Backbone bond lengths (Angstrom), bond angles and torsions (degrees), N, CA, C in turn:
res aa  C-N    CA-C-N  psi(-1)  N-CA   C-N-CA  omega(-1)  CA-C   N-CA-C  phi
1 X - - - 1.445 - - 1.512 108.25 -
2 X 1.302 116.82 127.00 1.459 120.78 -178.56 1.515 109.59 -98.59
3 X 1.310 115.53 136.92 1.456 119.92 177.44 1.521 107.60 -115.40
4 X 1.340 115.84 120.67 1.452 119.88 179.68 1.517 108.77 -75.10
5 X 1.325 115.63 129.91 1.455 119.57 -179.00 1.517 111.74 -79.18
6 X 1.338 118.15 -23.02 1.458 120.32 -179.96 1.518 111.85 -74.80
7 X 1.329 116.95 -21.88 1.454 121.12 -179.48 1.517 109.93 -79.25
8 X 1.321 116.50 125.46 1.460 120.20 178.84 1.510 109.10 -103.71
9 X 1.335 117.62 141.45 1.451 118.81 176.04 1.526 109.42 -61.79
10 X 1.323 115.79 152.86 1.455 119.39 -176.73 1.522 111.87 -82.09
11 X 1.298 117.80 10.24 1.455 121.64 -179.03 1.522 109.88 -101.02
12 X 1.322 116.01 146.05 1.467 121.52 -176.93 1.524 111.22 -64.33
13 X 1.320 116.60 -35.39 1.471 120.44 -179.52 1.530 109.34 -97.98
14 X 1.314 117.42 108.52 1.467 119.23 -175.22 1.531 113.90 -66.53
15 X 1.316 119.10 -20.63 1.463 121.23 179.23 1.524 112.90 -96.15
16 X 1.314 117.76 9.20 1.466 122.50 -179.10 1.521 110.28 -72.50
17 X 1.303 115.62 134.76 1.461 120.34 172.93 1.519 109.22 -156.70
18 X 1.326 115.34 152.33 1.458 120.89 178.56 1.516 111.97 -105.53
19 X 1.323 116.32 -9.22 1.451 118.53 179.26 1.515 112.00 -177.95
20 X 1.340 113.96 174.47 1.462 120.93 -177.18 1.530 108.89 -125.05
21 X 1.324 115.00 130.69 1.457 121.20 171.55 1.518 106.16 -97.03
22 X 1.335 116.41 113.82 1.461 122.31 -176.97 1.525 108.26 -101.10
23 X 1.323 116.38 109.19 1.460 122.37 -179.45 1.522 108.83 -104.45
24 X 1.331 116.59 128.45 1.457 121.01 -179.43 1.520 109.98 -128.26
25 X 1.329 115.46 139.42 1.468 123.07 176.42 1.531 112.35 52.41
26 X 1.340 116.51 40.93 1.459 120.47 -178.23 1.524 110.55 -95.71
27 X 1.329 115.30 156.70 1.465 121.11 178.69 1.528 109.82 -104.31
28 X 1.320 116.20 179.72 1.469 121.10 -178.27 1.521 112.28 -63.09
29 X 1.332 117.38 -34.44 1.467 120.81 179.84 1.533 110.16 -61.22
30 X 1.313 117.27 -42.97 1.460 121.19 179.93 1.525 110.63 -69.50
31 X 1.328 117.13 -41.15 1.461 120.55 178.35 1.523 111.17 -62.46
32 X 1.331 117.18 -40.41 1.461 120.84 177.14 1.528 111.02 -64.87
33 X 1.323 116.46 -39.80 1.468 121.64 177.68 1.529 110.11 -59.36
34 X 1.332 116.53 -47.60 1.467 121.46 180.00 1.530 109.91 -62.57
35 X 1.304 116.67 -44.26 1.467 121.48 -179.78 1.524 111.49 -60.43
36 X 1.336 116.91 -44.58 1.475 121.13 178.62 1.525 111.04 -63.00
37 X 1.331 117.16 -41.29 1.465 120.48 -179.26 1.529 110.73 -63.73
38 X 1.328 116.75 -39.80 1.466 120.90 179.93 1.528 110.01 -68.03
39 X 1.333 117.31 -42.36 1.467 120.81 -179.24 1.520 112.23 -65.79
40 X 1.341 117.20 -30.57 1.465 121.20 178.53 1.527 111.58 -61.83
41 X 1.315 115.86 -33.00 1.467 121.12 -176.26 1.521 109.79 -96.02
42 X 1.310 116.72 116.24 1.454 121.23 179.72 1.518 113.79 -76.40
43 X 1.333 116.35 -17.86 1.466 120.43 -176.30 1.526 113.33 -98.50
44 X 1.333 117.11 11.54 1.463 121.93 -178.09 1.522 109.06 -123.37
45 X 1.335 115.88 138.77 1.463 120.08 178.41 1.524 110.26 -137.55
46 X 1.326 115.44 152.47 1.461 122.02 171.90 1.521 105.22 -96.95
47 X 1.336 116.87 115.63 1.460 119.96 -177.19 1.521 112.75 -93.46
48 X 1.333 116.44 -16.18 1.459 119.64 179.83 1.525 108.39 -156.76
49 X 1.324 115.77 143.26 1.462 121.72 177.78 1.519 107.40 -130.84
50 X 1.314 117.12 123.54 1.466 121.84 179.45 1.524 108.34 -115.17
51 X 1.329 116.18 115.83 1.461 120.96 177.02 1.523 109.38 -82.70
52 X 1.316 115.43 134.55 1.459 123.02 179.36 1.517 108.81 -122.60
53 X 1.338 118.39 162.30 1.475 120.24 -179.14 1.531 113.24 -57.18
54 X 1.331 118.14 -32.93 1.463 120.50 -177.49 1.527 113.00 -115.91
55 X 1.333 117.88 20.04 1.453 119.49 178.86 1.514 112.35 160.18
56 X 1.337 115.73 -147.81 1.458 120.35 -180.00 1.520 111.07 -156.56
57 X 1.333 114.59 157.86 1.457 122.86 174.11 1.513 107.83 -113.81
58 X 1.337 116.71 129.43 1.453 121.99 176.68 1.527 108.42 -112.26
59 X 1.313 116.35 122.92 1.462 122.41 178.35 1.529 106.59 -91.26
60 X 1.321 116.10 116.43 1.467 121.87 -169.38 1.532 109.92 -120.32
61 X 1.330 115.32 148.20 1.462 121.93 -172.35 1.523 114.85 -84.36
62 X 1.321 119.62 -2.16 1.464 121.03 -179.71 1.526 111.18 -130.43
63 X 1.307 115.16 116.24 1.460 121.80 178.57 1.532 111.02 -64.23
64 X 1.319 115.83 -43.67 1.461 120.88 -179.20 1.529 110.58 -61.23
65 X 1.340 116.47 -43.12 1.458 121.26 179.59 1.528 111.33 -62.78
66 X 1.328 117.32 -40.59 1.467 120.71 179.79 1.525 110.25 -61.32
67 X 1.321 116.59 -43.16 1.476 120.77 178.85 1.527 111.02 -61.97
68 X 1.333 116.02 -46.03 1.466 120.88 -179.69 1.527 110.43 -63.44
69 X 1.330 116.55 -44.38 1.460 121.16 -178.76 1.534 111.13 -63.26
70 X 1.321 117.33 -40.20 1.461 120.77 177.11 1.521 111.69 -59.08
71 X 1.343 116.19 -43.52 1.471 120.60 178.84 1.521 111.32 -66.03
72 X 1.348 116.60 -39.44 1.468 120.06 178.19 1.525 111.36 -64.74
73 X 1.329 117.21 -39.29 1.468 120.82 178.32 1.524 110.39 -61.84
74 X 1.323 117.00 -45.60 1.465 120.70 -179.27 1.528 110.97 -64.36
75 X 1.345 116.55 -42.02 1.467 119.97 179.84 1.522 111.54 -66.32
76 X 1.328 117.19 -39.96 1.460 121.28 -174.54 1.526 113.66 -79.93
77 X 1.333 116.80 -37.97 1.463 120.00 -171.88 1.523 113.86 -117.25
78 X 1.325 117.86 -11.85 1.457 120.61 -175.82 1.513 109.93 68.39
79 X 1.295 116.51 162.33 1.450 119.45 178.15 1.509 112.04 132.05
80 X 1.298 114.48 -159.63 1.457 122.16 -175.28 1.527 108.93 -104.29
81 X 1.331 116.07 126.63 1.452 120.81 175.77 1.520 108.56 -131.90
82 X 1.322 115.58 129.23 1.457 120.54 177.32 1.518 107.58 -127.30
83 X 1.331 115.16 138.41 1.446 121.40 179.77 1.522 108.37 -121.07
84 X 1.327 116.19 134.17 1.460 118.94 177.07 1.522 109.23 -143.87
85 X 1.311 115.45 151.31 1.463 121.07 178.49 1.525 108.21 -120.12
86 X 1.313 115.46 144.60 1.457 120.96 -179.15 1.522 108.01 -130.54
87 X 1.315 116.24 132.12 1.454 120.66 178.88 1.520 109.17 -61.88
88 X 1.338 115.97 125.03 1.461 121.13 -177.54 1.528 111.31 -101.90
89 X 1.319 115.76 -49.93 1.458 120.03 -178.00 1.528 108.93 -162.23
90 X 1.295 115.77 -179.67 1.463 121.04 176.70 1.529 107.68 -121.96
91 X 1.327 116.11 134.58 1.462 120.38 -179.17 1.527 110.08 -72.98
92 X 1.338 115.18 168.00 1.470 120.39 178.60 1.520 111.44 -61.69
93 X 1.328 116.14 -28.13 1.473 121.33 178.88 1.531 111.94 -81.40
94 X 1.325 117.26 -3.06 1.459 121.14 178.25 1.515 114.70 93.30
95 X 1.335 117.94 5.39 1.466 120.68 178.30 1.522 110.25 -80.54
96 X 1.312 116.11 139.31 1.469 120.74 174.83 1.524 109.30 -74.75
97 X 1.323 116.80 133.81 1.462 122.10 177.47 1.527 108.79 -113.23
98 X 1.329 114.87 128.78 1.463 121.01 -175.02 1.520 111.04 -112.83
99 X 1.322 114.96 155.52 1.460 122.65 166.54 1.517 106.20 -110.33
100 X 1.313 115.73 143.75 1.458 119.98 -177.32 1.530 109.60 -111.08
101 X 1.313 116.02 142.46 1.458 122.56 172.95 1.511 107.47 -116.98
102 X 1.333 116.13 132.37 1.459 121.00 173.89 1.519 106.56 -121.21
103 X 1.330 115.22 120.64 1.461 123.39 179.82 1.524 107.31 -102.01
104 X 1.341 117.22 131.56 1.464 120.43 176.98 1.518 110.42 -135.76
105 X 1.328 114.93 130.39 1.468 122.48 174.19 1.530 106.57 -135.17
106 X 1.339 117.73 120.92 1.473 119.60 -179.21 1.523 111.47 -73.28
107 X 1.319 114.37 162.14 1.461 119.54 172.60 1.516 108.38 -67.28
108 X 1.308 116.23 151.12 1.466 117.89 179.22 1.518 111.30 -83.29
109 X 1.331 116.92 -3.33 1.458 121.01 -179.10 1.520 110.80 -104.82
110 X 1.346 115.46 157.30 1.451 120.84 177.37 1.527 109.21 -135.17
111 X 1.309 115.65 171.42 1.459 120.80 179.99 1.529 109.82 -57.54
112 X 1.323 115.79 135.58 1.463 121.02 179.73 1.517 113.98 98.47
113 X 1.329 117.47 -17.67 1.469 120.81 179.36 1.528 109.83 -68.84
114 X 1.323 114.97 148.64 1.462 120.72 175.06 1.524 107.17 -108.58
115 X 1.334 115.43 124.05 1.462 121.40 -176.63 1.528 109.39 -133.36
116 X 1.330 115.16 163.43 1.465 120.78 175.77 1.515 109.08 -98.51
117 X 1.324 116.09 125.75 1.458 122.82 176.72 1.522 107.01 -124.44
118 X 1.315 115.55 118.65 1.470 121.73 -179.96 1.526 111.81 49.75
119 X 1.343 116.51 41.14 1.457 121.43 175.86 1.518 115.32 88.58
120 X 1.325 118.70 -11.42 1.460 121.74 -178.49 1.526 110.39 -106.81
121 X 1.340 116.19 141.01 1.455 119.90 175.97 1.520 109.16 -82.58
122 X 1.338 115.38 131.79 1.457 121.00 179.10 1.526 109.52 -132.80
123 X 1.330 115.31 153.26 1.460 121.50 175.47 1.524 107.35 -105.52
124 X 1.328 116.29 126.70 1.461 120.78 -177.78 1.528 109.96 -74.11
125 X 1.332 115.65 124.86 1.459 121.72 -179.61 1.520 111.98 -98.45
126 X 1.326 115.94 -37.60 1.463 121.41 -179.61 1.517 108.36 -142.44
127 X 1.335 116.19 127.10 1.458 121.34 177.73 1.516 106.85 -126.26
128 X 1.302 115.62 115.63 1.460 122.01 -178.83 1.507 107.48 -174.96
129 X 1.322 115.99 -137.34 1.448 119.88 176.79 1.528 109.91 -61.32
130 X 1.317 115.93 -38.18 1.464 122.29 174.29 1.523 107.90 -115.31
131 X 1.324 115.79 145.53 1.458 120.30 -178.04 1.525 108.10 -120.11
132 X 1.331 115.31 121.97 1.454 121.02 177.41 1.514 108.92 -120.31
133 X 1.334 115.00 146.66 1.458 120.78 -179.85 1.519 109.45 -143.69
134 X 1.339 114.61 165.45 1.450 119.91 176.11 1.519 107.96 -115.12
135 X 1.310 115.84 126.03 1.462 121.40 176.45 1.524 107.19 -67.29
136 X 1.324 117.23 122.83 1.464 120.67 -175.41 1.526 113.08 -70.42
137 X 1.340 117.74 -24.27 1.470 120.59 178.70 1.521 110.81 -77.84
138 X 1.339 115.78 -50.56 1.463 120.34 -172.25 1.523 113.57 -95.49
139 X 1.339 117.89 -20.31 1.463 120.92 -176.88 1.517 113.36 80.17
140 X 1.343 116.13 2.85 1.465 120.66 -178.81 1.523 111.05 -77.12
141 X 1.332 115.10 144.96 1.459 121.18 175.81 1.531 107.55 -87.28
142 X 1.335 116.20 130.45 1.461 120.16 -178.99 1.525 110.28 -129.71
143 X 1.324 114.46 155.33 1.458 120.59 175.87 1.529 107.24 -98.79
144 X 1.345 115.99 137.78 1.465 121.32 -177.15 1.514 109.05 -118.69
145 X 1.316 115.70 139.16 1.467 119.96 174.44 1.520 108.71 -77.47
146 X 1.327 115.89 143.74 1.471 119.08 -178.32 1.530 111.21 -63.34
147 X 1.329 117.60 -26.81 1.474 120.88 178.54 1.528 110.70 -62.37
148 X 1.342 116.82 -29.98 1.458 120.23 179.83 1.529 112.35 -72.36
149 X 1.341 116.83 -17.79 1.464 120.77 179.64 1.526 111.51 -106.34
150 X 1.305 118.03 12.84 1.477 120.79 -178.39 1.508 110.65 -56.06
151 X 1.299 114.53 158.26 1.465 121.51 179.99 1.525 111.17 -62.38
152 X 1.323 114.70 148.53 1.471 120.68 177.34 1.498 110.48 -76.97
């Protein structure tokens, strides 16, 4: 994902953010997806980008958008998504204000891969929010839990 340095966020405080989208072990397809989703929304900006050895953190100005984007990533690419909120400050009216973190790591498998699940070889037919595979011995279509495809 490329971030143009000439583009300034539309917010007065350049370090303002409501949450962090934590992307780990992602490929260019996922980065492009995230970039397109951010560009679609005129009221959302990335105020900071931190590159890490296994991914990146994007500091984003909309908590609601981060939550929605995390769900879209999981539905589209499958994988592990965790959402957490952390108390940031308290408003003058006494309301607690939180920042949200959304962690996303895709599955290392894709459609067409052959993997072993509970001792049986299966071919992955659909990898996304739901994972379906075909048992290579019996030809039966089965549903797989994402926990069974977790990273080694």
